[in-house]
C-alpha positions in Angstrom: 0.2 0.1 0.1 0.9 3.6 -0.2 3.4 4.7 2.3 2.6 8.2 4.0 4.5 10.8 5.9 3.6 13.8 7.5 5.0 16.4 10.0 2.9 16.9 13.3 -1.0 16.5 12.1 -3.4 14.6 14.3 -0.6 12.1 15.1 1.0 14.4 17.5 4.2 12.5 18.0 6.5 15.4 18.8 8.4 17.8 16.8 9.4 15.6 14.0 7.8 13.5 11.2 6.1 10.3 10.9 6.3 7.5 8.1 4.3 4.4 8.0 4.9 1.9 5.3 1.1 1.3 5.1 -1.9 2.9 5.8 -3.3 1.2 9.0 -6.7 1.2 10.7 -7.6 3.5 13.2 -7.2 0.8 16.1 -3.5 0.1 14.9 -2.6 3.5 14.4 -3.5 4.4 17.9 -1.3 1.5 19.1 1.5 3.0 17.1 1.0 6.4 18.5 0.9 5.0 22.2 4.0 2.8 21.6 5.7 6.1 19.9 4.8 8.1 23.2 6.2 5.3 25.6 9.6 4.7 24.0 10.4 7.0 21.3 10.5 10.5 23.2 13.5 12.8 22.2 14.7 15.9 23.7 15.5 18.3 20.6 17.6 21.1 20.8 16.9 24.2 18.6 19.3 23.0 15.9 18.0 19.4 15.7 15.4 17.5 13.8 13.8 14.2 14.8 11.4 11.5 12.8 9.7 8.3 13.5 9.3 5.4 11.0 7.3 2.5 11.2 7.4 -1.1 9.4 4.9 -3.8 9.4 6.9 -7.2 8.6 5.4 -10.5 7.9 7.5 -12.5 10.4 7.1 -13.3 14.2 8.7 -11.0 16.6 11.5 -13.0 17.8 12.7 -13.6 14.6 12.8 -9.8 13.6 14.6 -9.1 17.0 17.3 -11.6 16.5 18.3 -9.4 13.9 17.8 -6.1 15.2 19.7 -7.0 18.7 22.7 -7.8 16.6 24.6 -4.4 17.6 27.8 -6.3 16.6 26.5 -7.4 13.2 24.4 -4.7 11.8 25.1 -5.7 8.2 22.9 -8.9 8.8 20.1 -6.6 7.5 21.8 -3.1 6.9 22.6 -2.9 3.2 24.9 0.3 3.7 27.3 -1.7 6.1 30.2 -3.6 4.9 32.1 -4.2 8.0 31.3 -3.8 11.8 34.1 -4.4 14.5 33.0 -4.0 18.3 36.0 -3.8 20.7 35.4 -6.2 23.8 32.3 -7.9 25.0 28.9 -6.7 24.0 27.4 -4.8 26.6 25.8 -1.2 27.3 28.5 1.1 26.5 30.2 -0.7 23.7 31.4 0.8 20.8 31.4 -0.5 17.3 33.1 0.8 14.1 31.4 0.5 11.3 32.5 0.9 7.7 30.0 2.2 5.1 29.7 0.9 1.7 30.9 3.6 -1.2 27.7 5.5 -2.6 27.1 7.4 0.6 28.8 10.7 1.9 30.6 8.9 4.7 33.1 6.1 5.2 33.2 5.2 8.9 30.8 5.6 11.8 31.6 5.0 15.6 28.6 4.0 17.5 28.0 3.3 21.0 25.2 0.9 22.4 23.3 3.0 24.7 20.4 0.4 25.6 19.7 -3.3 24.8 16.5 -4.8 26.4 15.5 -8.3 25.4 12.5 -8.3 27.3 11.1 -5.3 26.0 12.8 -5.6 22.6 14.5 -1.9 22.7 17.8 -1.2 21.0 19.1 2.2 21.3 22.5 3.6 19.6 24.4 7.0 19.6 26.9 7.9 16.9 30.2 9.4 18.7 32.2 9.8 16.0 33.4 8.9 12.3 33.5 10.5 8.8 29.9 11.8 8.1 27.8 14.5 8.9 25.4 13.1 11.5 26.3 14.8 14.6 24.9 14.2 17.9 22.8 11.4 16.1 20.8 8.7 18.2 18.2 6.2 17.5 15.8 3.9 19.0 14.3 0.9 17.5 11.5 -1.1 19.1 10.0 -4.3 18.0 6.7 -5.4 19.0 4.3 -8.4 18.1 1.3 -8.0 15.9 -1.2 -10.2 14.0 -1.0 -9.5 9.8 -3.6 -11.3 8.0 -4.1 -14.1 10.8 -0.5 -14.8 11.0 2.4 -13.6 13.7 3.7 -10.4 12.4 5.8 -7.7 13.9 5.7 -3.9 14.1 9.1 -2.3 14.0 9.3 1.7 15.2 12.5 3.5 14.5 12.9 7.0 15.7 16.1 9.3 15.5 17.5 12.6 16.5 20.3 14.7 15.0 21.8 17.9 14.6 21.1 20.0 11.4 24.5 20.2 9.5 25.3 23.9 8.4 23.8 24.7 4.9 21.0 22.2 5.4 17.3 22.6 6.4 15.4 20.5 9.0 13.4 18.8 6.1 16.4 18.1 3.9 18.4 16.4 6.9 15.2 14.7 8.1 14.5 13.2 4.5 18.0 12.1 3.9 18.0 10.0 7.3 14.7 8.8 6.6 15.8 7.5 3.4 18.6 5.4 4.9 16.3 4.2 7.6 13.5 3.1 5.0 16.2 1.0 3.1 17.3 -0.6 6.4 13.7 -1.3 7.1 12.7 -2.7 3.9 15.8 -4.7 4.1 15.1 -6.0 7.5 11.8 -6.9 6.3 12.9 -8.9 3.5 15.6 -10.9 5.4 13.2 -11.7 8.1 10.3 -12.7 5.8 12.8 -15.0 3.9 13.9 -16.7 7.1 10.2 -17.1 8.1 9.2 -18.9 5.0 12.3 -21.0 5.5 11.2 -22.1 9.0 7.7 -22.9 7.5 9.0 -25.0 4.8 11.4 -27.0 7.3 8.3 -27.3 9.5 6.5 -28.9 6.7 9.1 -31.1 5.7 
């Protein structure tokens, strides 16, 4: 279905925007808004922008979360990541060095794990260095079970806040970051749904 995106409106999700990969029913949309209010509130400074993105995936939540939680292996579903190295044990405060594939205005990104909650399915990271223009970038991604066409599915919500670089507007900055996240979420859906189909096939066999 057609995606939608807006700034403000009746959703009232804060100062940022909102994008959903499909037009949901009123009840489903209200659930999304409540989850955003609960987990995706960002404190914005004057020179920052923020946005929230939603993706519905036709795969069970445990499978999707198994990909999202891998702070040490974002390349499992993020198409722009070519390499990732984490120093030491994987824990809150751990830092990963990410190499970015050519074609983007970046080469490396240094990112710190802010939160990893396996019970609530929450992952939060903050960019603390690297060769790019995303200064003071932090994001939260949450994963929630839902039913899609009578089968177990997953609602994924990702939000971010970032400085607006000199020479750019808030809208330009948000559109750029949203485009990257949309690609990541689309890839996450493709990988998760392919793994879910394999699970079904193996169960039948």
